[in-house]
C-alpha positions as CSV (number, residue, x, y, z in Angstrom):
1,M,-23.2,104.5,160.4
2,I,-22.4,104.3,164.1
3,K,-20.2,107.1,165.3
4,I,-17.6,106.2,167.9
5,K,-16.6,108.9,170.3
6,K,-13.0,109.8,170.4
7,E,-12.8,109.0,174.2
8,N,-14.5,105.6,173.6
9,F,-12.1,104.7,170.8
10,R,-9.2,105.5,173.0
11,N,-10.5,103.3,175.7
12,I,-11.0,100.5,173.2
13,L,-7.4,100.8,172.1
14,I,-6.2,100.9,175.7
15,Y,-8.1,97.7,176.6
16,L,-6.9,96.0,173.4
17,F,-3.3,96.9,174.2
18,L,-3.6,95.6,177.8
19,T,-5.2,92.4,176.6
20,L,-2.4,91.7,174.2
21,L,0.1,92.6,177.0
22,A,-1.6,90.1,179.3
23,M,-1.8,87.2,176.8
24,P,1.6,85.7,177.5
25,I,0.9,85.7,181.3
26,L,-2.6,84.1,180.7
27,Y,-0.9,81.5,178.4
28,G,1.6,80.7,181.1
29,Y,-1.0,80.2,183.8
30,S,-3.4,78.3,181.5
31,R,-0.6,75.9,180.5
32,L,0.4,75.4,184.1
33,V,-3.2,74.4,185.0
34,M,-3.7,72.2,181.9
35,S,-0.4,70.4,182.5
36,S,-1.2,69.7,186.2
37,F,-4.2,67.5,185.0
38,S,-2.4,65.6,182.1
39,K,0.3,63.1,181.5
40,N,1.4,64.8,178.3
41,T,0.3,67.9,176.3
42,L,-0.3,68.3,172.6
43,K,1.6,71.1,171.0
44,G,2.7,72.2,174.5
45,F,-0.8,73.3,175.7
46,F,-3.7,70.9,175.3
47,P,-3.8,67.8,177.5
48,D,-3.9,64.5,175.6
49,E,-4.6,62.3,178.5
50,F,-6.4,63.4,181.7
51,T,-4.9,62.2,185.0
52,L,-5.1,63.0,188.7
53,S,-1.8,61.2,189.4
54,N,0.0,64.5,189.4
55,W,-1.9,65.5,192.5
56,R,-1.0,62.4,194.4
57,F,0.8,64.6,197.1
58,I,-2.8,65.5,198.3
59,T,-3.3,62.0,199.6
60,G,0.4,61.3,200.3
61,A,0.2,58.2,198.1
62,A,3.5,57.5,196.3
63,R,3.5,55.5,193.0
64,T,4.8,52.0,193.5
65,T,4.3,50.6,190.0
66,S,7.1,52.6,188.4
67,G,9.8,52.3,191.0
68,F,10.8,54.9,193.5
69,D,8.6,58.0,193.7
70,V,10.3,61.1,195.1
71,I,7.2,62.1,196.9
72,A,7.8,59.3,199.4
73,A,10.8,61.2,200.7
74,Y,8.9,64.5,201.0
75,P,7.2,65.9,204.2
76,S,3.4,66.1,204.2
77,I,2.1,68.8,201.9
78,Y,-0.2,69.9,204.7
79,S,2.6,70.5,207.2
80,C,4.3,72.6,204.4
81,F,1.0,74.5,204.0
82,L,0.7,75.2,207.7
83,N,4.4,76.4,207.8
84,T,3.7,78.7,204.9
85,L,0.5,80.0,206.5
86,Y,2.4,80.5,209.8
87,L,5.1,82.5,207.9
88,A,2.6,84.6,206.0
89,L,0.5,85.4,209.1
90,G,3.5,86.1,211.2
91,V,4.9,88.6,208.6
92,T,1.4,90.1,208.3
93,I,0.9,90.7,212.0
94,L,4.5,92.0,212.6
95,V,4.5,94.4,209.8
96,T,1.0,95.7,210.2
97,V,1.2,96.4,213.9
98,I,4.6,98.1,213.9
99,S,3.7,100.0,210.7
100,V,0.6,101.5,212.1
101,L,2.1,102.5,215.4
102,V,5.3,103.9,213.9
103,G,3.5,105.5,211.0
104,Y,1.2,107.3,213.5
105,M,4.1,108.4,215.6
106,L,6.1,109.8,212.7
107,S,3.0,111.6,211.3
108,R,1.7,113.2,214.6
109,F,4.7,113.8,216.8
110,K,7.9,115.9,216.3
111,F,10.9,114.7,218.2
112,W,14.7,115.0,217.7
113,A,15.2,111.6,216.0
114,R,12.2,111.8,213.7
115,S,14.2,112.8,210.6
116,A,16.8,110.2,211.3
117,I,14.1,107.4,211.6
118,L,12.5,108.5,208.3
119,A,16.0,108.5,206.6
120,S,17.0,105.2,208.0
121,T,13.9,103.4,206.9
122,L,14.5,104.6,203.3
123,I,18.1,103.5,203.5
124,L,17.1,100.0,204.8
125,H,14.5,99.6,202.1
126,S,17.1,100.4,199.4
127,F,19.3,97.4,200.4
128,P,18.5,94.2,198.4
129,A,17.8,91.2,200.6
130,V,20.6,89.1,199.2
131,S,23.2,91.7,200.3
132,L,22.2,91.2,204.0
133,M,22.2,87.3,203.9
134,I,25.5,86.8,205.7
135,G,24.7,89.4,208.4
136,L,21.2,87.9,208.9
137,Y,22.7,84.4,209.1
138,Y,25.0,85.3,212.0
139,V,22.3,87.3,213.8
140,L,19.8,84.4,213.6
141,N,22.5,81.9,214.5
142,N,23.4,83.9,217.7
143,F,19.7,84.1,218.7
144,H,19.2,80.3,218.0
145,L,16.6,81.2,215.3
146,L,18.2,79.2,212.4
147,D,16.0,76.4,211.0
148,R,12.9,78.1,212.7
149,V,10.1,79.8,210.8
150,L,10.1,82.5,213.4
151,G,13.6,83.5,212.3
152,V,12.4,84.0,208.7
153,I,9.3,85.9,209.9
154,L,11.6,88.4,211.8
155,A,14.0,88.8,208.9
156,K,11.3,89.2,206.2
157,G,9.1,91.4,208.3
158,G,12.1,93.7,209.2
159,L,12.9,94.2,205.5
160,F,9.3,94.9,204.6
161,L,8.7,97.3,207.5
162,P,10.1,100.5,205.8
163,F,7.5,100.2,203.0
164,G,4.7,99.6,205.5
165,I,5.8,102.5,207.7
166,W,5.8,105.0,204.9
167,V,2.5,103.9,203.5
168,M,0.8,104.2,206.9
169,K,2.5,107.6,207.5
170,G,1.0,108.8,204.2
171,F,-2.5,107.7,205.3
172,F,-2.2,109.4,208.7
173,D,-0.8,112.6,207.0
174,E,-4.0,112.9,205.0
175,I,-6.2,113.0,208.1
176,P,-6.7,116.7,209.2
177,W,-5.6,117.5,212.8
178,D,-9.1,118.9,213.5
179,I,-10.6,115.5,213.5
180,E,-8.1,114.2,216.1
181,M,-8.3,117.4,218.1
182,S,-12.0,117.2,218.3
183,S,-11.9,113.8,219.8
184,L,-9.2,114.9,222.3
185,I,-11.3,117.9,223.4
186,D,-14.3,115.7,223.9
187,G,-12.2,113.8,226.6
188,A,-10.9,110.8,224.6
189,T,-7.4,109.7,225.2
190,R,-4.7,109.2,222.5
191,I,-5.3,105.5,222.5
192,Q,-9.1,105.9,222.2
193,T,-8.7,108.5,219.5
194,L,-6.4,106.2,217.5
195,Y,-8.6,103.2,218.0
196,K,-12.1,104.7,217.6
197,V,-11.5,107.7,215.3
198,L,-8.4,107.2,213.2
199,F,-8.4,103.4,212.6
200,P,-11.7,103.5,210.7
201,I,-10.4,106.2,208.5
202,V,-7.1,104.6,207.7
203,F,-8.6,101.1,207.4
204,P,-7.9,100.9,203.7
205,G,-4.2,101.5,204.4
206,I,-4.1,98.9,207.2
207,A,-5.9,96.4,204.9
208,A,-3.5,97.1,202.0
209,I,-0.4,96.7,204.2
210,S,-1.8,93.4,205.6
211,I,-2.6,92.0,202.1
212,L,0.9,92.9,200.8
213,S,2.6,91.6,203.9
214,F,0.7,88.3,203.6
215,I,1.7,87.9,199.9
216,Q,5.3,88.7,200.8
217,G,5.3,86.0,203.5
218,W,3.5,83.5,201.4
219,S,5.8,83.8,198.4
220,E,9.1,84.0,200.3
221,Y,11.8,81.7,199.0
222,L,15.3,83.2,199.4
223,F,15.2,83.3,203.2
224,V,13.4,80.0,203.5
225,Y,16.0,78.3,201.3
226,T,18.8,79.8,203.2
227,F,17.7,79.7,206.8
228,L,15.4,76.6,207.0
229,R,17.3,73.4,206.6
230,S,15.2,70.5,208.0
231,S,12.2,69.0,206.2
232,E,10.0,69.8,209.3
233,T,10.3,73.5,208.5
234,W,9.6,73.2,204.7
235,T,7.2,75.7,203.3
236,L,5.4,75.3,200.0
237,S,8.2,77.1,198.1
238,S,10.6,74.5,199.5
239,Y,8.2,71.8,198.2
240,V,8.1,73.4,194.7
241,V,11.9,73.4,194.6
242,G,11.9,69.8,195.8
243,A,9.5,68.9,193.0
244,L,12.2,70.0,190.4
245,G,13.9,66.7,191.2
246,E,17.5,65.8,191.5
247,L,20.1,65.0,188.8
248,G,18.0,66.7,186.2
249,V,15.1,64.2,186.5
250,T,11.8,66.1,186.8
251,D,8.2,65.0,186.8
252,Y,6.8,68.1,185.2
253,G,3.2,67.1,185.7
254,F,3.8,66.8,189.4
255,L,5.8,70.1,189.4
256,H,2.9,71.9,187.8
257,A,0.3,70.5,190.2
258,V,2.4,71.5,193.2
259,S,2.8,75.0,191.7
260,V,-0.9,75.3,191.2
261,F,-1.6,74.2,194.8
262,Y,1.0,76.8,196.0
263,M,-0.5,79.6,193.8
264,F,-4.3,78.9,194.3
265,P,-4.9,80.1,198.0
266,V,-3.0,83.4,197.5
267,L,-4.8,84.0,194.1
268,I,-8.2,83.6,195.7
269,F,-7.1,85.8,198.6
270,F,-5.9,88.5,196.2
271,I,-9.1,88.4,194.1
272,F,-11.3,89.2,197.2
273,T,-9.0,91.8,198.6
274,Q,-7.5,93.7,195.6
275,K,-9.9,96.7,196.0
276,Y,-7.9,97.8,199.0
277,L,-4.6,97.7,197.1
278,M,-6.1,100.3,194.7
279,R,-6.3,102.8,197.5
280,V,-2.6,102.7,198.7
281,S,-1.0,106.1,199.0
282,V,2.6,106.8,200.2
283,G,1.9,110.5,200.4
284,G,3.4,112.2,203.5
285,M,4.9,115.4,202.1
286,K,3.2,117.4,204.8
287,G,4.6,115.1,207.6
288,G,8.0,114.5,206.0
289,R,9.3,118.0,206.2
């Protein structure tokens, strides 16, 4: 009789529990993909007739045999894709650059406003985005940034900055002063030390912040729906909302196909970059005193 070690048995139970926990999520995604390639589904899951008509937004060809097709009134899916990519990359660059520089400053320098900055970042992060909508609307309007993707980049990036700053501060806190001091004694400047010595060490943190910022920008809906009005500034989240239809009339196959198109790029991106997210550390007890 095969004896199962206690530790192995515990691992089997953990994996079994996690598998059962993930089954509803897997079912939802599987149904989404199945429905995007079918006209109808049997018992809510299996496609009964394969079709590619749900993906007609790829070619921009509207159906003409069954009357008006709502896709004819939509902007190109590719312009929405480019707007979404612009938003995600803009948030990524803004958050990553500022988080690295401010995180390094808060970790390595002591100055009179340091504690106030640390406290203010936590306070800003505690506010839900919806509570700042009216204030952000007036600010963006005064700077003529309404209905511009740049305005959403600044708003979304600003609200995600506190998290990025604290994560990067934690990574810099874990680097001993001796490493940095040795580089300075050898004649390197602060910039050279930061670029050539510290950046390679904190690269997992930079990568993690970049990945999370990209996902935040890619999946943004609230600011997009509120601040972007014209069809020229639609993102993929706007397109998904448009696919819901008007007056309660929804082509669910079309909606599912658009949702898969929206989800697929960031899913592939996450699969190849998730290893860096496993190494995120907020830390910072040493530098936060």
